[in-house]
C-alpha positions as CSV (number, residue, x, y, z in Angstrom):
1,M,101.8,120.5,158.7
2,K,103.0,119.0,155.5
3,K,104.7,115.6,155.4
4,R,108.1,115.4,153.8
5,L,108.9,112.8,151.1
6,V,112.4,112.5,149.9
7,V,112.8,111.4,146.3
8,G,116.2,110.1,145.2
9,I,117.3,109.8,141.6
10,G,120.4,107.8,140.6
11,G,121.7,107.0,137.2
12,S,118.3,105.6,136.0
13,G,114.7,106.2,137.0
14,I,114.4,109.7,135.5
15,P,111.0,109.0,133.9
16,L,109.5,107.5,137.0
17,A,110.9,110.2,139.3
18,T,109.7,112.9,137.0
19,E,106.2,111.5,136.9
20,L,106.2,110.9,140.6
21,L,107.3,114.5,141.4
22,S,104.8,115.9,138.9
23,R,101.9,114.0,140.5
24,L,103.0,114.8,144.1
25,Q,102.9,118.5,143.3
26,K,99.1,118.1,143.2
27,I,98.9,116.6,146.7
28,E,99.0,119.6,149.1
29,E,99.9,117.7,152.3
30,I,103.2,116.4,150.8
31,E,106.4,118.5,150.6
32,T,108.9,116.8,148.2
33,H,112.6,116.9,148.8
34,L,114.9,115.9,145.8
35,V,118.3,114.3,146.0
36,Y,120.0,113.3,142.8
37,T,123.4,112.0,141.7
38,R,125.8,113.0,139.0
39,G,124.6,110.0,137.1
40,A,121.1,111.4,137.1
41,E,122.4,114.6,135.6
42,V,124.1,112.7,132.8
43,T,121.0,110.5,132.2
44,A,118.7,113.5,132.1
45,A,120.9,115.3,129.6
46,Q,121.0,112.2,127.3
47,E,117.6,110.6,127.7
48,S,115.0,113.0,129.1
49,E,112.9,115.7,127.4
50,L,113.3,117.7,130.6
51,S,116.5,119.3,131.8
52,M,117.8,118.6,135.3
53,G,116.8,122.2,136.1
54,E,113.2,121.5,135.0
55,I,113.1,118.2,137.0
56,C,114.4,120.1,140.1
57,A,111.7,122.7,139.7
58,L,109.1,119.9,140.3
59,A,110.4,119.4,143.9
60,D,109.7,121.8,146.8
61,V,113.3,121.4,148.1
62,V,116.5,120.3,146.2
63,Y,119.7,119.3,147.9
64,D,123.2,119.6,146.6
65,N,124.5,116.0,146.5
66,K,128.0,117.2,147.2
67,D,127.0,118.6,150.6
68,I,127.3,115.7,153.0
69,G,126.2,118.0,155.9
70,A,122.9,118.8,154.1
71,A,119.8,119.1,156.2
72,K,118.6,115.7,154.9
73,L,121.3,114.0,156.8
74,Q,120.8,115.8,160.1
75,K,119.1,113.9,162.8
76,E,116.9,116.8,163.9
77,Y,115.6,117.0,160.3
78,M,114.4,113.4,160.1
79,T,110.9,112.9,158.8
80,Q,108.2,110.9,160.4
81,S,108.1,107.4,158.9
82,G,105.2,105.0,158.7
83,S,102.5,107.6,158.3
84,L,99.4,105.9,157.0
85,R,98.2,109.1,155.3
86,M,101.6,109.4,153.5
87,E,101.5,105.8,152.5
88,K,98.0,106.3,151.0
89,A,99.1,109.4,149.2
90,V,102.1,107.6,147.6
91,R,99.9,104.6,146.7
92,R,97.4,106.9,145.1
93,T,100.2,108.5,143.0
94,F,101.5,105.1,141.8
95,C,98.0,103.7,141.1
96,V,97.3,106.4,138.5
97,L,100.5,106.0,136.6
98,P,100.0,104.5,133.2
């Protein structure tokens, strides 16, 4: 069973989030869920070589940030936290970033 990792993008952090999502695509045991703000859309349009659509395509699941009842907020959809395997996978991802 894949572990879920929620990646959130605000008004900044587009380059880091894009790189993280890109690298996490290569780790089969992780399913990425993306949440982003309107600020992220504006920043992507002005500062990123990728469109917000292209960034969203890097994630397995993308949530509408206007939907406060989205699955990410439901108690029964909570992910397991503190997983050593997940922690190692994320550390591997960050360790190879330039």
